[in-house]
N, CA, C and O atoms as a Tripos MOL2 file, in Angstrom:
@<TRIPOS>MOLECULE
protein
  308   307    77     0     0
PROTEIN
NO_CHARGES

@<TRIPOS>ATOM
      1 N          11.7500  -11.2920   23.9270 N.3       1 HIS1
      2 CA         12.8360  -11.1460   24.4650 C.3       1 HIS1
      3 C          13.4400   -9.7740   25.0660 C.2       1 HIS1
      4 O          14.4900   -9.2270   24.7280 O.2       1 HIS1
      5 N          12.6730   -9.4300   25.8690 N.am      2 ILE2
      6 CA         12.6720   -7.8770   26.5500 C.3       2 ILE2
      7 C          13.4470   -8.4570   27.7940 C.2       2 ILE2
      8 O          13.1570   -9.4120   28.5130 O.2       2 ILE2
      9 N          14.7160   -7.4360   27.8390 N.am      3 GLY3
     10 CA         15.5590   -7.5570   28.7960 C.3       3 GLY3
     11 C          15.9540   -6.2590   29.5550 C.2       3 GLY3
     12 O          15.2630   -5.2420   29.5090 O.2       3 GLY3
     13 N          16.7610   -6.3320   30.0440 N.am      4 ALA4
     14 CA         17.1900   -4.8710   31.0110 C.3       4 ALA4
     15 C          17.6580   -3.5160   30.0210 C.2       4 ALA4
     16 O          17.3340   -2.3360   30.1460 O.2       4 ALA4
     17 N          18.5100   -4.1430   29.0380 N.am      5 PHE5
     18 CA         18.7950   -3.0890   27.7960 C.3       5 PHE5
     19 C          17.5520   -2.5230   26.9930 C.2       5 PHE5
     20 O          17.4500   -1.3610   26.5990 O.2       5 PHE5
     21 N          16.7520   -3.3960   26.8390 N.am      6 ASP6
     22 CA         15.3080   -2.8920   26.2120 C.3       6 ASP6
     23 C          14.8560   -1.8490   27.1940 C.2       6 ASP6
     24 O          14.7850   -0.6500   26.9240 O.2       6 ASP6
     25 N          14.5550   -2.3910   28.3550 N.am      7 ALA7
     26 CA         13.8160   -1.3670   29.1120 C.3       7 ALA7
     27 C          14.9370   -0.1130   29.5850 C.2       7 ALA7
     28 O          14.5450    0.9160   30.1350 O.2       7 ALA7
     29 N          15.9350   -0.3010   29.3700 N.am      8 HIS8
     30 CA         16.9750    1.0680   29.3390 C.3       8 HIS8
     31 C          16.8090    2.0040   28.4800 C.2       8 HIS8
     32 O          16.7790    3.2190   28.6770 O.2       8 HIS8
     33 N          16.6610    1.2150   27.1750 N.am      9 MET9
     34 CA         16.8800    1.9960   26.0800 C.3       9 MET9
     35 C          15.1630    2.3150   25.3130 C.2       9 MET9
     36 O          15.0680    2.7330   24.1590 O.2       9 MET9
     37 N          14.0850    2.0630   26.0870 N.am     10 LEU10
     38 CA         12.6950    2.1980   25.4590 C.3      10 LEU10
     39 C          12.3210    3.8120   25.5100 C.2      10 LEU10
     40 O          11.8510    4.4420   24.5620 O.2      10 LEU10
     41 N          12.6140    4.3150   26.7540 N.am     11 PRO11
     42 CA         12.5510    5.7140   26.8170 C.3      11 PRO11
     43 C          13.1590    6.7540   25.4580 C.2      11 PRO11
     44 O          12.5170    7.6260   24.8730 O.2      11 PRO11
     45 N          14.2710    6.4240   25.2630 N.am     12 ARG12
     46 CA         15.0350    6.9360   24.1330 C.3      12 ARG12
     47 C          14.4750    6.6430   22.6650 C.2      12 ARG12
     48 O          14.4540    7.5400   21.8230 O.2      12 ARG12
     49 N          14.0430    5.4100   22.4060 N.am     13 LEU13
     50 CA         13.6590    4.8020   21.1880 C.3      13 LEU13
     51 C          12.1540    5.6010   21.0140 C.2      13 LEU13
     52 O          11.8920    6.0360   19.8920 O.2      13 LEU13
     53 N          11.3010    5.7690   21.9660 N.am     14 LEU14
     54 CA         10.1300    6.4370   21.9090 C.3      14 LEU14
     55 C          10.2420    7.9380   21.8130 C.2      14 LEU14
     56 O           9.3150    8.6280   21.3900 O.2      14 LEU14
     57 N          11.1670    8.3290   22.1360 N.am     15 GLN15
     58 CA         11.6460    9.6400   21.9520 C.3      15 GLN15
     59 C          11.8630   10.1030   20.5430 C.2      15 GLN15
     60 O          11.3990   11.0510   19.9090 O.2      15 GLN15
     61 N          12.6960    9.1620   20.2510 N.am     16 LEU16
     62 CA         13.3080    9.3110   18.6850 C.3      16 LEU16
     63 C          12.0160    9.1510   17.5590 C.2      16 LEU16
     64 O          11.8110    9.8160   16.5440 O.2      16 LEU16
     65 N          11.2210    8.0000   18.1430 N.am     17 TYR17
     66 CA          9.9420    8.0400   17.0660 C.3      17 TYR17
     67 C           9.1600    9.0280   17.0250 C.2      17 TYR17
     68 O           8.5390    9.2960   15.9970 O.2      17 TYR17
     69 N           9.0320    9.9050   18.3980 N.am     18 ARG18
     70 CA          8.1010   10.6380   18.3770 C.3      18 ARG18
     71 C           8.7640   12.2470   17.5950 C.2      18 ARG18
     72 O           8.0660   13.0220   16.9420 O.2      18 ARG18
     73 N           9.8840   12.3820   17.8200 N.am     19 GLN19
     74 CA         10.6950   13.3160   16.9300 C.3      19 GLN19
     75 C          10.5410   13.3480   15.5120 C.2      19 GLN19
     76 O          10.5970   14.3670   14.8240 O.2      19 GLN19
     77 N          10.3030   11.9430   15.0230 N.am     20 ARG20
     78 CA         10.3300   11.7050   13.6000 C.3      20 ARG20
     79 C           9.0550   11.7800   13.1370 C.2      20 ARG20
     80 O           8.8020   11.7860   11.9330 O.2      20 ARG20
     81 N           8.0580   11.8480   14.1650 N.am     21 GLY21
     82 CA          6.4170   12.2770   13.7610 C.3      21 GLY21
     83 C           5.7200   11.3530   13.8580 C.2      21 GLY21
     84 O           4.5420   11.5110   13.5400 O.2      21 GLY21
     85 N           6.2010    9.9470   14.3640 N.am     22 PHE22
     86 CA          5.2720    8.6910   14.7260 C.3      22 PHE22
     87 C           4.4450    9.2330   15.8730 C.2      22 PHE22
     88 O           4.8710   10.0640   16.6760 O.2      22 PHE22
     89 N           3.2000    8.6900   15.8940 N.am     23 SER23
     90 CA          2.5150    8.3570   17.1870 C.3      23 SER23
     91 C           1.8870    7.1870   17.4660 C.2      23 SER23
     92 O           1.9580    6.2520   16.6690 O.2      23 SER23
     93 N           1.1260    7.0840   18.7450 N.am     24 PHE24
     94 CA          1.0960    5.7010   19.0800 C.3      24 PHE24
     95 C          -0.5880    5.7690   19.5630 C.2      24 PHE24
     96 O          -1.1230    6.8220   19.9120 O.2      24 PHE24
     97 N          -1.0950    4.8160   19.5250 N.am     25 VAL25
     98 CA         -2.5650    4.6550   19.8420 C.3      25 VAL25
     99 C          -2.8450    3.6210   20.6490 C.2      25 VAL25
    100 O          -1.8320    2.9670   20.8970 O.2      25 VAL25
    101 N          -3.7650    3.2390   21.1260 N.am     26 SER26
    102 CA         -4.0980    2.1070   22.1510 C.3      26 SER26
    103 C          -4.1530    0.7640   21.0260 C.2      26 SER26
    104 O          -3.9110    1.0360   19.8510 O.2      26 SER26
    105 N          -4.4250   -0.4650   21.3390 N.am     27 LEU27
    106 CA         -4.4270   -1.5520   20.8680 C.3      27 LEU27
    107 C          -6.1620   -1.3530   20.3630 C.2      27 LEU27
    108 O          -6.5020   -1.7710   19.2560 O.2      27 LEU27
    109 N          -7.0300   -0.7760   21.1610 N.am     28 GLU28
    110 CA         -8.5270   -0.6500   20.8160 C.3      28 GLU28
    111 C          -8.7160    0.1580   19.4340 C.2      28 GLU28
    112 O          -9.4170   -0.1350   18.4650 O.2      28 GLU28
    113 N          -7.7380    1.4430   19.6770 N.am     29 GLN29
    114 CA         -7.6100    2.2220   18.3170 C.3      29 GLN29
    115 C          -7.3560    1.6650   17.4130 C.2      29 GLN29
    116 O          -8.1140    1.6750   16.4430 O.2      29 GLN29
    117 N          -6.1720    0.9730   17.4200 N.am     30 ALA30
    118 CA         -5.6540   -0.0750   16.2650 C.3      30 ALA30
    119 C          -6.5340   -0.8790   15.5660 C.2      30 ALA30
    120 O          -6.6850   -0.8590   14.3450 O.2      30 ALA30
    121 N          -7.1400   -1.6190   16.3920 N.am     31 GLU31
    122 CA         -8.0250   -2.5410   15.5910 C.3      31 GLU31
    123 C          -9.3210   -1.7790   14.9270 C.2      31 GLU31
    124 O          -9.9730   -2.4360   14.1150 O.2      31 GLU31
    125 N          -9.6930   -0.5770   15.1890 N.am     32 GLN32
    126 CA        -10.5490    0.1550   14.4190 C.3      32 GLN32
    127 C         -10.1910    0.2040   12.9500 C.2      32 GLN32
    128 O         -11.1460    0.2570   12.1750 O.2      32 GLN32
    129 N          -8.8430    0.1940   12.3870 N.am     33 ASP33
    130 CA         -8.3750    0.4070   11.2190 C.3      33 ASP33
    131 C          -8.9800   -0.6120   10.3100 C.2      33 ASP33
    132 O          -9.1800   -1.7080   10.8360 O.2      33 ASP33
    133 N          -9.2870   -0.4890    9.1600 N.am     34 PRO34
    134 CA         -9.7270   -1.3860    8.4540 C.3      34 PRO34
    135 C          -9.0850   -2.4930    8.1630 C.2      34 PRO34
    136 O          -9.6870   -3.5450    7.9500 O.2      34 PRO34
    137 N          -7.5990   -2.3670    8.1160 N.am     35 PHE35
    138 CA         -6.6970   -3.4180    7.7300 C.3      35 PHE35
    139 C          -6.5470   -4.5150    8.5420 C.2      35 PHE35
    140 O          -6.1260   -5.5820    8.0950 O.2      35 PHE35
    141 N          -6.9440   -4.3040   10.0510 N.am     36 TYR36
    142 CA         -7.3320   -5.3340   11.0310 C.3      36 TYR36
    143 C          -8.6520   -5.9960   10.8610 C.2      36 TYR36
    144 O          -8.6410   -7.1630   11.2540 O.2      36 TYR36
    145 N          -9.6700   -5.6210   10.4340 N.am     37 GLN37
    146 CA        -10.7540   -6.3420   10.1540 C.3      37 GLN37
    147 C         -10.8250   -7.7020   10.2520 C.2      37 GLN37
    148 O         -11.6400   -8.2830   10.9690 O.2      37 GLN37
    149 N          -9.8030   -8.3730    9.3900 N.am     38 TYR38
    150 CA         -9.9490   -9.6350    9.3730 C.3      38 TYR38
    151 C          -8.8670  -10.3330   10.6500 C.2      38 TYR38
    152 O          -8.4440  -11.4800   10.5050 O.2      38 TYR38
    153 N          -8.6860   -9.9240   11.2500 N.am     39 ASP39
    154 CA         -7.7850  -10.4330   12.5400 C.3      39 ASP39
    155 C          -9.2030  -10.3690   13.6170 C.2      39 ASP39
    156 O          -9.6560  -11.4070   14.0990 O.2      39 ASP39
    157 N          -9.6080   -9.4580   13.8100 N.am     40 VAL40
    158 CA        -10.8040   -9.3260   14.6850 C.3      40 VAL40
    159 C         -12.0340   -9.7760   14.7230 C.2      40 VAL40
    160 O         -12.7280   -9.8190   15.7380 O.2      40 VAL40
    161 N         -12.3920  -10.1700   13.5000 N.am     41 ASN41
    162 CA        -13.3810  -10.6930   12.8870 C.3      41 ASN41
    163 C         -13.4520  -11.9640   12.7120 C.2      41 ASN41
    164 O         -13.3100  -12.1290   11.5000 O.2      41 ASN41
    165 N         -13.6130  -13.1270   13.3020 N.am     42 PRO42
    166 CA        -13.4040  -14.1650   12.6770 C.3      42 PRO42
    167 C         -14.1960  -14.7800   11.5660 C.2      42 PRO42
    168 O         -13.8220  -15.7280   10.8750 O.2      42 PRO42
    169 N         -15.3760  -14.1120   11.4670 N.am     43 LYS43
    170 CA        -16.6420  -14.5740   10.2620 C.3      43 LYS43
    171 C         -15.9910  -14.4010    8.8160 C.2      43 LYS43
    172 O         -16.3180  -15.1210    7.8720 O.2      43 LYS43
    173 N         -14.9000  -13.2330    8.7120 N.am     44 LEU44
    174 CA        -14.4450  -12.7740    7.3670 C.3      44 LEU44
    175 C         -13.4430  -13.8710    7.0740 C.2      44 LEU44
    176 O         -12.8780  -14.5110    7.9620 O.2      44 LEU44
    177 N         -13.2290  -14.0750    5.5910 N.am     45 LEU45
    178 CA        -11.9780  -14.6460    5.1920 C.3      45 LEU45
    179 C         -10.9310  -14.1570    5.3860 C.2      45 LEU45
    180 O         -10.9100  -12.9500    5.6300 O.2      45 LEU45
    181 N          -9.5450  -14.9990    5.3430 N.am     46 PRO46
    182 CA         -8.5390  -14.4050    5.9600 C.3      46 PRO46
    183 C          -7.9520  -13.2850    4.9540 C.2      46 PRO46
    184 O          -7.9410  -13.5020    3.7430 O.2      46 PRO46
    185 N          -7.4910  -12.1440    5.4720 N.am     47 GLY47
    186 CA         -6.9410  -11.2800    4.7560 C.3      47 GLY47
    187 C          -5.4270  -11.0240    4.5910 C.2      47 GLY47
    188 O          -4.6750  -11.9210    4.9720 O.2      47 GLY47
    189 N          -4.9800  -10.0740    4.1460 N.am     48 PRO48
    190 CA         -3.5400   -9.6510    3.8630 C.3      48 PRO48
    191 C          -2.9290   -9.6750    5.3040 C.2      48 PRO48
    192 O          -3.4670   -9.1760    6.2930 O.2      48 PRO48
    193 N          -1.5590  -10.4170    5.2770 N.am     49 ASP49
    194 CA         -0.8430  -10.5130    6.9080 C.3      49 ASP49
    195 C          -0.1220   -9.4590    6.8670 C.2      49 ASP49
    196 O           0.2220   -9.0590    7.9790 O.2      49 ASP49
    197 N           0.2670   -8.8040    5.9070 N.am     50 LEU50
    198 CA          1.2770   -7.8480    5.6940 C.3      50 LEU50
    199 C           0.7970   -6.6220    5.3320 C.2      50 LEU50
    200 O          -0.1780   -6.6670    4.5820 O.2      50 LEU50
    201 N           1.1830   -5.5730    5.6340 N.am     51 LEU51
    202 CA          0.9300   -3.9510    5.2370 C.3      51 LEU51
    203 C           1.3170   -4.3800    3.3720 C.2      51 LEU51
    204 O           0.5260   -4.3840    2.4280 O.2      51 LEU51
    205 N           2.5900   -4.6540    3.3770 N.am     52 GLU52
    206 CA          2.9830   -4.8350    1.5980 C.3      52 GLU52
    207 C           2.0180   -5.5360    1.1590 C.2      52 GLU52
    208 O           1.3910   -4.9370    0.2850 O.2      52 GLU52
    209 N           1.5070   -6.8810    1.4700 N.am     53 ASP53
    210 CA          0.4440   -7.3970    0.9670 C.3      53 ASP53
    211 C          -0.8170   -6.7850    0.6400 C.2      53 ASP53
    212 O          -1.4640   -7.2230   -0.3110 O.2      53 ASP53
    213 N          -1.3160   -5.6290    1.4630 N.am     54 ALA54
    214 CA         -2.3380   -4.8720    1.4030 C.3      54 ALA54
    215 C          -2.1680   -4.0960    0.4430 C.2      54 ALA54
    216 O          -3.0890   -3.9220   -0.3550 O.2      54 ALA54
    217 N          -0.9040   -3.4250    0.2900 N.am     55 MET55
    218 CA         -0.8740   -2.4930   -0.7900 C.3      55 MET55
    219 C          -0.6080   -2.8600   -2.0390 C.2      55 MET55
    220 O          -0.7520   -2.0850   -2.9840 O.2      55 MET55
    221 N          -0.0790   -4.4130   -2.1970 N.am     56 ARG56
    222 CA         -0.2910   -4.7740   -3.4580 C.3      56 ARG56
    223 C          -1.7200   -5.2000   -3.9660 C.2      56 ARG56
    224 O          -2.0720   -5.1180   -5.1430 O.2      56 ARG56
    225 N          -2.3650   -5.5870   -3.1070 N.am     57 ALA57
    226 CA         -3.7600   -5.7660   -3.1630 C.3      57 ALA57
    227 C          -4.5140   -4.5950   -3.9970 C.2      57 ALA57
    228 O          -5.1910   -4.7260   -5.0170 O.2      57 ALA57
    229 N          -4.2630   -3.6310   -3.4080 N.am     58 ARG58
    230 CA         -4.5950   -2.4250   -3.8030 C.3      58 ARG58
    231 C          -4.1900   -1.7140   -5.0210 C.2      58 ARG58
    232 O          -4.7040   -0.7040   -5.5020 O.2      58 ARG58
    233 N          -3.0600   -2.4810   -5.5000 N.am     59 HIS59
    234 CA         -2.2700   -1.5470   -6.6390 C.3      59 HIS59
    235 C          -1.7560   -0.2270   -6.1920 C.2      59 HIS59
    236 O          -1.8040    0.8050   -6.8600 O.2      59 HIS59
    237 N          -1.1100   -0.3960   -4.6340 N.am     60 LEU60
    238 CA         -0.7970    0.9630   -4.2570 C.3      60 LEU60
    239 C           0.7610    0.8460   -4.2210 C.2      60 LEU60
    240 O           1.1440   -0.1820   -3.6620 O.2      60 LEU60
    241 N           1.9240    1.8160   -4.7780 N.am     61 PRO61
    242 CA          3.4020    1.6980   -4.7200 C.3      61 PRO61
    243 C           3.7730    1.4720   -3.2780 C.2      61 PRO61
    244 O           3.3170    2.0380   -2.2850 O.2      61 PRO61
    245 N           4.6810    0.5430   -3.3600 N.am     62 LEU62
    246 CA          5.1900    0.3170   -1.9590 C.3      62 LEU62
    247 C           6.3890    1.1490   -1.7530 C.2      62 LEU62
    248 O           7.1590    1.2730   -2.7050 O.2      62 LEU62
    249 N           6.6490    1.7340   -0.6410 N.am     63 PRO63
    250 CA          7.5500    2.7910   -0.1030 C.3      63 PRO63
    251 C           9.2300    2.2320   -0.4470 C.2      63 PRO63
    252 O           9.5580    1.0510   -0.3310 O.2      63 PRO63
    253 N           9.9790    3.1100   -0.7930 N.am     64 GLN64
    254 CA         11.4220    2.6240   -0.8630 C.3      64 GLN64
    255 C          11.8870    1.9170    0.1410 C.2      64 GLN64
    256 O          11.4710    2.3030    1.2330 O.2      64 GLN64
    257 N          12.7330    0.8540    0.1650 N.am     65 LYS65
    258 CA         13.3780    0.2410    1.3470 C.3      65 LYS65
    259 C          14.8020    1.2170    1.4300 C.2      65 LYS65
    260 O          15.5720    1.4310    0.4930 O.2      65 LYS65
    261 N          14.8960    1.6570    2.6120 N.am     66 ALA66
    262 CA         16.0230    2.1400    2.9920 C.3      66 ALA66
    263 C          17.4800    1.2940    3.1350 C.2      66 ALA66
    264 O          17.5360    0.2130    3.7200 O.2      66 ALA66
    265 N          18.5130    1.8720    2.5860 N.am     67 GLY67
    266 CA         19.5630    0.9300    2.5690 C.3      67 GLY67
    267 C          20.4500    1.2670    3.7050 C.2      67 GLY67
    268 O          21.3390    2.1180    3.6810 O.2      67 GLY67
    269 N          20.0920    0.4540    4.7800 N.am     68 TYR68
    270 CA         20.6690    0.6290    5.8700 C.3      68 TYR68
    271 C          21.7860   -0.5870    6.2810 C.2      68 TYR68
    272 O          22.4970   -0.6000    7.2860 O.2      68 TYR68
    273 N          21.7330   -1.4720    5.3400 N.am     69 PHE69
    274 CA         22.7030   -2.8930    5.5830 C.3      69 PHE69
    275 C          24.0740   -2.4810    5.8270 C.2      69 PHE69
    276 O          24.5960   -2.9180    6.8530 O.2      69 PHE69
    277 N          24.8470   -1.6090    4.9640 N.am     70 LYS70
    278 CA         26.1580   -1.0490    5.2380 C.3      70 LYS70
    279 C          26.4240   -0.4950    6.5420 C.2      70 LYS70
    280 O          27.5540   -0.5250    7.0290 O.2      70 LYS70
    281 N          25.2260    0.1130    7.2470 N.am     71 GLN71
    282 CA         25.3210    0.9620    8.4320 C.3      71 GLN71
    283 C          25.4920   -0.3140    9.5800 C.2      71 GLN71
    284 O          26.5190   -0.4680   10.2410 O.2      71 GLN71
    285 N          24.3870   -1.1160    9.6720 N.am     72 LEU72
    286 CA         24.2880   -2.1160   10.5640 C.3      72 LEU72
    287 C          25.5300   -3.0410   10.6010 C.2      72 LEU72
    288 O          25.9690   -3.5820   11.6160 O.2      72 LEU72
    289 N          26.1600   -3.1700    9.0270 N.am     73 GLN73
    290 CA         27.6360   -3.9380    9.1510 C.3      73 GLN73
    291 C          28.6050   -3.0960   10.0370 C.2      73 GLN73
    292 O          29.3370   -3.7030   10.8190 O.2      73 GLN73
    293 N          28.6440   -2.0630    9.9810 N.am     74 VAL74
    294 CA         29.5790   -1.4090   10.9390 C.3      74 VAL74
    295 C          29.4410   -1.2370   12.2640 C.2      74 VAL74
    296 O          30.3840   -1.2070   13.0540 O.2      74 VAL74
    297 N          28.0700   -1.0990   12.5970 N.am     75 ILE75
    298 CA         27.6430   -1.1630   14.0790 C.3      75 ILE75
    299 C          27.6870   -2.6890   14.7270 C.2      75 ILE75
    300 O          27.7630   -2.8720   15.9420 O.2      75 ILE75
    301 N          27.6360   -3.6490   13.8520 N.am     76 CYS76
    302 CA         27.4490   -4.8750   14.4920 C.3      76 CYS76
    303 C          28.6040   -5.5030   14.2960 C.2      76 CYS76
    304 O          28.4700   -6.6790   13.9580 O.2      76 CYS76
    305 N          29.4900   -5.1870   14.3770 N.am     77 ARG77
    306 CA         30.9220   -6.2150   14.0650 C.3      77 ARG77
    307 C          31.1720   -6.6310   15.3070 C.2      77 ARG77
    308 O          32.1180   -7.3870   15.5260 O.2      77 ARG77
@<TRIPOS>BOND
     1     1     2 1
     2     2     3 1
     3     3     4 2
     4     3     5 am
     5     5     6 1
     6     6     7 1
     7     7     8 2
     8     7     9 am
     9     9    10 1
    10    10    11 1
    11    11    12 2
    12    11    13 am
    13    13    14 1
    14    14    15 1
    15    15    16 2
    16    15    17 am
    17    17    18 1
    18    18    19 1
    19    19    20 2
    20    19    21 am
    21    21    22 1
    22    22    23 1
    23    23    24 2
    24    23    25 am
    25    25    26 1
    26    26    27 1
    27    27    28 2
    28    27    29 am
    29    29    30 1
    30    30    31 1
    31    31    32 2
    32    31    33 am
    33    33    34 1
    34    34    35 1
    35    35    36 2
    36    35    37 am
    37    37    38 1
    38    38    39 1
    39    39    40 2
    40    39    41 am
    41    41    42 1
    42    42    43 1
    43    43    44 2
    44    43    45 am
    45    45    46 1
    46    46    47 1
    47    47    48 2
    48    47    49 am
    49    49    50 1
    50    50    51 1
    51    51    52 2
    52    51    53 am
    53    53    54 1
    54    54    55 1
    55    55    56 2
    56    55    57 am
    57    57    58 1
    58    58    59 1
    59    59    60 2
    60    59    61 am
    61    61    62 1
    62    62    63 1
    63    63    64 2
    64    63    65 am
    65    65    66 1
    66    66    67 1
    67    67    68 2
    68    67    69 am
    69    69    70 1
    70    70    71 1
    71    71    72 2
    72    71    73 am
    73    73    74 1
    74    74    75 1
    75    75    76 2
    76    75    77 am
    77    77    78 1
    78    78    79 1
    79    79    80 2
    80    79    81 am
    81    81    82 1
    82    82    83 1
    83    83    84 2
    84    83    85 am
    85    85    86 1
    86    86    87 1
    87    87    88 2
    88    87    89 am
    89    89    90 1
    90    90    91 1
    91    91    92 2
    92    91    93 am
    93    93    94 1
    94    94    95 1
    95    95    96 2
    96    95    97 am
    97    97    98 1
    98    98    99 1
    99    99   100 2
   100    99   101 am
   101   101   102 1
   102   102   103 1
   103   103   104 2
   104   103   105 am
   105   105   106 1
   106   106   107 1
   107   107   108 2
   108   107   109 am
   109   109   110 1
   110   110   111 1
   111   111   112 2
   112   111   113 am
   113   113   114 1
   114   114   115 1
   115   115   116 2
   116   115   117 am
   117   117   118 1
   118   118   119 1
   119   119   120 2
   120   119   121 am
   121   121   122 1
   122   122   123 1
   123   123   124 2
   124   123   125 am
   125   125   126 1
   126   126   127 1
   127   127   128 2
   128   127   129 am
   129   129   130 1
   130   130   131 1
   131   131   132 2
   132   131   133 am
   133   133   134 1
   134   134   135 1
   135   135   136 2
   136   135   137 am
   137   137   138 1
   138   138   139 1
   139   139   140 2
   140   139   141 am
   141   141   142 1
   142   142   143 1
   143   143   144 2
   144   143   145 am
   145   145   146 1
   146   146   147 1
   147   147   148 2
   148   147   149 am
   149   149   150 1
   150   150   151 1
   151   151   152 2
   152   151   153 am
   153   153   154 1
   154   154   155 1
   155   155   156 2
   156   155   157 am
   157   157   158 1
   158   158   159 1
   159   159   160 2
   160   159   161 am
   161   161   162 1
   162   162   163 1
   163   163   164 2
   164   163   165 am
   165   165   166 1
   166   166   167 1
   167   167   168 2
   168   167   169 am
   169   169   170 1
   170   170   171 1
   171   171   172 2
   172   171   173 am
   173   173   174 1
   174   174   175 1
   175   175   176 2
   176   175   177 am
   177   177   178 1
   178   178   179 1
   179   179   180 2
   180   179   181 am
   181   181   182 1
   182   182   183 1
   183   183   184 2
   184   183   185 am
   185   185   186 1
   186   186   187 1
   187   187   188 2
   188   187   189 am
   189   189   190 1
   190   190   191 1
   191   191   192 2
   192   191   193 am
   193   193   194 1
   194   194   195 1
   195   195   196 2
   196   195   197 am
   197   197   198 1
   198   198   199 1
   199   199   200 2
   200   199   201 am
   201   201   202 1
   202   202   203 1
   203   203   204 2
   204   203   205 am
   205   205   206 1
   206   206   207 1
   207   207   208 2
   208   207   209 am
   209   209   210 1
   210   210   211 1
   211   211   212 2
   212   211   213 am
   213   213   214 1
   214   214   215 1
   215   215   216 2
   216   215   217 am
   217   217   218 1
   218   218   219 1
   219   219   220 2
   220   219   221 am
   221   221   222 1
   222   222   223 1
   223   223   224 2
   224   223   225 am
   225   225   226 1
   226   226   227 1
   227   227   228 2
   228   227   229 am
   229   229   230 1
   230   230   231 1
   231   231   232 2
   232   231   233 am
   233   233   234 1
   234   234   235 1
   235   235   236 2
   236   235   237 am
   237   237   238 1
   238   238   239 1
   239   239   240 2
   240   239   241 am
   241   241   242 1
   242   242   243 1
   243   243   244 2
   244   243   245 am
   245   245   246 1
   246   246   247 1
   247   247   248 2
   248   247   249 am
   249   249   250 1
   250   250   251 1
   251   251   252 2
   252   251   253 am
   253   253   254 1
   254   254   255 1
   255   255   256 2
   256   255   257 am
   257   257   258 1
   258   258   259 1
   259   259   260 2
   260   259   261 am
   261   261   262 1
   262   262   263 1
   263   263   264 2
   264   263   265 am
   265   265   266 1
   266   266   267 1
   267   267   268 2
   268   267   269 am
   269   269   270 1
   270   270   271 1
   271   271   272 2
   272   271   273 am
   273   273   274 1
   274   274   275 1
   275   275   276 2
   276   275   277 am
   277   277   278 1
   278   278   279 1
   279   279   280 2
   280   279   281 am
   281   281   282 1
   282   282   283 1
   283   283   284 2
   284   283   285 am
   285   285   286 1
   286   286   287 1
   287   287   288 2
   288   287   289 am
   289   289   290 1
   290   290   291 1
   291   291   292 2
   292   291   293 am
   293   293   294 1
   294   294   295 1
   295   295   296 2
   296   295   297 am
   297   297   298 1
   298   298   299 1
   299   299   300 2
   300   299   301 am
   301   301   302 1
   302   302   303 1
   303   303   304 2
   304   303   305 am
   305   305   306 1
   306   306   307 1
   307   307   308 2
@<TRIPOS>SUBSTRUCTURE
     1 HIS1         2 RESIDUE 1 A HIS
     2 ILE2         6 RESIDUE 1 A ILE
     3 GLY3        10 RESIDUE 1 A GLY
     4 ALA4        14 RESIDUE 1 A ALA
     5 PHE5        18 RESIDUE 1 A PHE
     6 ASP6        22 RESIDUE 1 A ASP
     7 ALA7        26 RESIDUE 1 A ALA
     8 HIS8        30 RESIDUE 1 A HIS
     9 MET9        34 RESIDUE 1 A MET
    10 LEU10       38 RESIDUE 1 A LEU
    11 PRO11       42 RESIDUE 1 A PRO
    12 ARG12       46 RESIDUE 1 A ARG
    13 LEU13       50 RESIDUE 1 A LEU
    14 LEU14       54 RESIDUE 1 A LEU
    15 GLN15       58 RESIDUE 1 A GLN
    16 LEU16       62 RESIDUE 1 A LEU
    17 TYR17       66 RESIDUE 1 A TYR
    18 ARG18       70 RESIDUE 1 A ARG
    19 GLN19       74 RESIDUE 1 A GLN
    20 ARG20       78 RESIDUE 1 A ARG
    21 GLY21       82 RESIDUE 1 A GLY
    22 PHE22       86 RESIDUE 1 A PHE
    23 SER23       90 RESIDUE 1 A SER
    24 PHE24       94 RESIDUE 1 A PHE
    25 VAL25       98 RESIDUE 1 A VAL
    26 SER26      102 RESIDUE 1 A SER
    27 LEU27      106 RESIDUE 1 A LEU
    28 GLU28      110 RESIDUE 1 A GLU
    29 GLN29      114 RESIDUE 1 A GLN
    30 ALA30      118 RESIDUE 1 A ALA
    31 GLU31      122 RESIDUE 1 A GLU
    32 GLN32      126 RESIDUE 1 A GLN
    33 ASP33      130 RESIDUE 1 A ASP
    34 PRO34      134 RESIDUE 1 A PRO
    35 PHE35      138 RESIDUE 1 A PHE
    36 TYR36      142 RESIDUE 1 A TYR
    37 GLN37      146 RESIDUE 1 A GLN
    38 TYR38      150 RESIDUE 1 A TYR
    39 ASP39      154 RESIDUE 1 A ASP
    40 VAL40      158 RESIDUE 1 A VAL
    41 ASN41      162 RESIDUE 1 A ASN
    42 PRO42      166 RESIDUE 1 A PRO
    43 LYS43      170 RESIDUE 1 A LYS
    44 LEU44      174 RESIDUE 1 A LEU
    45 LEU45      178 RESIDUE 1 A LEU
    46 PRO46      182 RESIDUE 1 A PRO
    47 GLY47      186 RESIDUE 1 A GLY
    48 PRO48      190 RESIDUE 1 A PRO
    49 ASP49      194 RESIDUE 1 A ASP
    50 LEU50      198 RESIDUE 1 A LEU
    51 LEU51      202 RESIDUE 1 A LEU
    52 GLU52      206 RESIDUE 1 A GLU
    53 ASP53      210 RESIDUE 1 A ASP
    54 ALA54      214 RESIDUE 1 A ALA
    55 MET55      218 RESIDUE 1 A MET
    56 ARG56      222 RESIDUE 1 A ARG
    57 ALA57      226 RESIDUE 1 A ALA
    58 ARG58      230 RESIDUE 1 A ARG
    59 HIS59      234 RESIDUE 1 A HIS
    60 LEU60      238 RESIDUE 1 A LEU
    61 PRO61      242 RESIDUE 1 A PRO
    62 LEU62      246 RESIDUE 1 A LEU
    63 PRO63      250 RESIDUE 1 A PRO
    64 GLN64      254 RESIDUE 1 A GLN
    65 LYS65      258 RESIDUE 1 A LYS
    66 ALA66      262 RESIDUE 1 A ALA
    67 GLY67      266 RESIDUE 1 A GLY
    68 TYR68      270 RESIDUE 1 A TYR
    69 PHE69      274 RESIDUE 1 A PHE
    70 LYS70      278 RESIDUE 1 A LYS
    71 GLN71      282 RESIDUE 1 A GLN
    72 LEU72      286 RESIDUE 1 A LEU
    73 GLN73      290 RESIDUE 1 A GLN
    74 VAL74      294 RESIDUE 1 A VAL
    75 ILE75      298 RESIDUE 1 A ILE
    76 CYS76      302 RESIDUE 1 A CYS
    77 ARG77      306 RESIDUE 1 A ARG
């Protein structure tokens, strides 16, 4: 559902992500991450679909969810 507004906002969004410490990699680089081995190797049994599922399987703590609901209610009226 990409449209003109998305194209207009994308540079700002990418800049915001970079300012907050995010970085981007190619699809080929991302597929090298062990999490995606199930997606790129059809010989393996299905693995977790979500990052949260993978964390639960490894008994890792899930990050706290931010409470953005009230902010979104104000913005999306």
